[in-house]
N, C-alpha and C positions, 0 to 999 in steps of 0.2 A: 639450701647449699650455695656457697657463695661461689661466684664465677671467678676463674683465673685468667688474669690476663698478663701477658709478656710485653715489656717496652724494650725494644731494641734501639739503642740510641746511644752514640759514643759521646755526645756532648753531656757531661755530668749535670750540669745546670738544667737543661731542658728535661732530662731525664727525671731528676729529683723532683721537679715541679709537676710533671705530668704524673708521676708516681704518686705524689702528695694528694692531688686532686682526686685520683682514682680510689685510692685507699680511703679518703672521706667519704667517698659513695658506697664503701663497705665491700669492695673488691679485694681479693687476693692479687697482689701484684708482684711481679718478678722484674726487676731492673737489670738489663743485660747490655754491655757495651760493645759486643761484636756478635756476627752473625754466626761464627763457629761455637761460641758458648750456647747461643740460641738453638743451635741444631742439635746439640747435646740435650738440651731441655725437651726439644720436640720429641727425641726419641725415648727419654725416661719419663716425663711428665708433661705431656703437651697441654698448653692452655687452651681456653675458650675463645680467646681472641688475641690477635697480635697488633701492635701499634710498632710499626716498621719504619725506620729511617733509611734512606736510599744510599747515601754517602756514608760507608761504614769502612773502617780499615779491614784488609783482607777481602773475604767474600762480601760483595755489595748486597744491597736490599733487592735489587732486581733478581740476582741468582737466588738468593734465599728464597724469595716469594716462589719463584719457579720450582724450586725444589720441594717446599711444602705443597704446593698444588700437585705435585705427584702422588701425594699420599693423603691429603687431607683437604677438606673443603671449608674449615673453620675461617670466620672473617678475618680479613687482613685490611687494617688502616695504615695506608702509606702517608708518612710526613717527610717532607722534603724541602730544601730551599730551591730546588729545581721548580720554577713555575712556568716553563714552557709547555705549551699544549703537547707537543710530542712526548715530553716526559711523562706527562700525566696518561697519555694514550698508552704509552710502554708499560707503565705500572698496571693499568686495567687490563691490559692484553696479557700479561703475565699472571694474571689472578687476582689482583688486587680488587677489593670491594669498594674502597673509598680513597680519597686523595685529598690531604690537607697540605697547604703551602705554607711554609715558615715565613714570618712569625704568624702564629695563629693563636686563638683564644682557647685556653686549657678547658673552659667551659663549654665551648662548642665541640672540642674533642670528646669531653665526656658524654655530650648529647648523642654523638655519633656512636660511640661505643654503646650506650644504652639501645639505641635504636637496633644496630646490628645484633646485638644479643637477643633482643626480643624476638628479632626476626629468625634468627638461627634457631632458637629454642623452639618457636612454634612449627618450624619446618621438621624438626626432629621429633617433636610431640604429636605431629599430625597423624590421623588415622591413616591406615595403610590403604585407603581408598579401594578396599575389597581387592587388591591386586590388579586393579583396572589397567588395562592395556590399549593404548591408541596406536592404530597403524594407519599411515599415510603413505602409499606407495611403498618405497623401501625403507621408510622410517617406521621403528617400532619402538614406543616408549612404555616401559613398565613402571607405572606410577608408584605402586607400592614398594618396589625395590630401587627405585630411582634410577633405573639403568636406560642406556639408550642403545639402540641397535641400528645400523645403517648398511643396507644391502648385505644382511646377515652377519654383519660383523660388530661386536660391542665396541663402543667409543666411550672413552673418558670424557665426561663434560662436567664443567664447574657448575656449582649451584644456580648460578644466573643463565647459564647457557642452557640448562635443564628447564628452567621456569619459562625461558623465552619460547623453547621448542613446545612445552606443555600449552602455553597460551595460543599460540599459532596453530597447533595441530588440533585443538578443541573446536577451532571455528575455521575449517580450511577454506581456503580462497576469498575470505574476507581481508580486506584491506584494514590494516591498524596504523594510526597516526604514531609518529615517533614520541609525541607527548603521553599519548596512552599506554604505550609499552613502557616508556620511563617509569609511569606510576605504578603500572601493575608488576614490574620486575624489581624497581629500586624502592617502591613505596612513595607515598605522598610528601614526604618531607625530605626527599632527596635534595641535596644543594647542588648537584652539578649540571651540566647542560645536556641536552639530548643527543650530544655528539656521542655520548657513552653508549647509546643503542646502536649507532653505526658500527662502532667498535666491536660490540657483543655479536652482532650479525657477521661482521667481518670474520671473527674467530670461529663461529658456527660453521660458515662456508668452508673455511680451511680444514676443519676437522671432517665435515661431512660433504666430501668432494661431490659436485653435480647436484646437491639437494636443490629441489626448486623454490628456493626461498627468494621471493622476487622483490625488488625495489620498485615501489609506487612513486615515481618521480615527483618531488615537491611534497609529499605527503608522509610516507612511511613504508610499511613492509606487508607481505603476505605470504603464506605458504600455499602454493598451488598444487592441486592434485585434479587433473583433467576427468579422472574417473569417479570423481566425486562432486556432487552439484550442491552441497549444503554450502 
């Protein structure tokens, strides 16, 4: 079964080039020029991955990314002429899985598309882990259902937020380096910096208020549980 990919890009030259490279790889590709049309596609026939420009007419890419994340965790690769670190951080905080700055190599984009699709497929085809549940203080992770509960209330988490919590909660009180977390959550071939780890932790702390997710200064992070000596 071929993967469906949607390209949301108002520049027809960039859209056509990206579309051509992806079709050559055997993907079913939808080229869209604005977020409003993309939203209609999302509701009617959602793709397996989004390639999303930020500077769009009407609804911008940030808002579209935010709206998609309220309903779906499919991969979103952001492409943008904005190369400031704050723009990249914002894109990741709103739920983007990757960020490419224009001009970029179409071959690099294809490589990232392949990587995110493989990871997404493996996550969805993974065994239910026997509905294993991890409990750490007020945090409960239902691995089979991929649900997170904090102090009795279910919380909506992105795929990467869930993976981070799973890694930390499996080895409570252990300090993980930023580099180790980057590899475990994003994969060994991730192109970005370990700043992405800090951004992910920030998002988790915002959603799970007062979670004992500690910073190990100059090193990384750990999930503390004083009632667990493991």
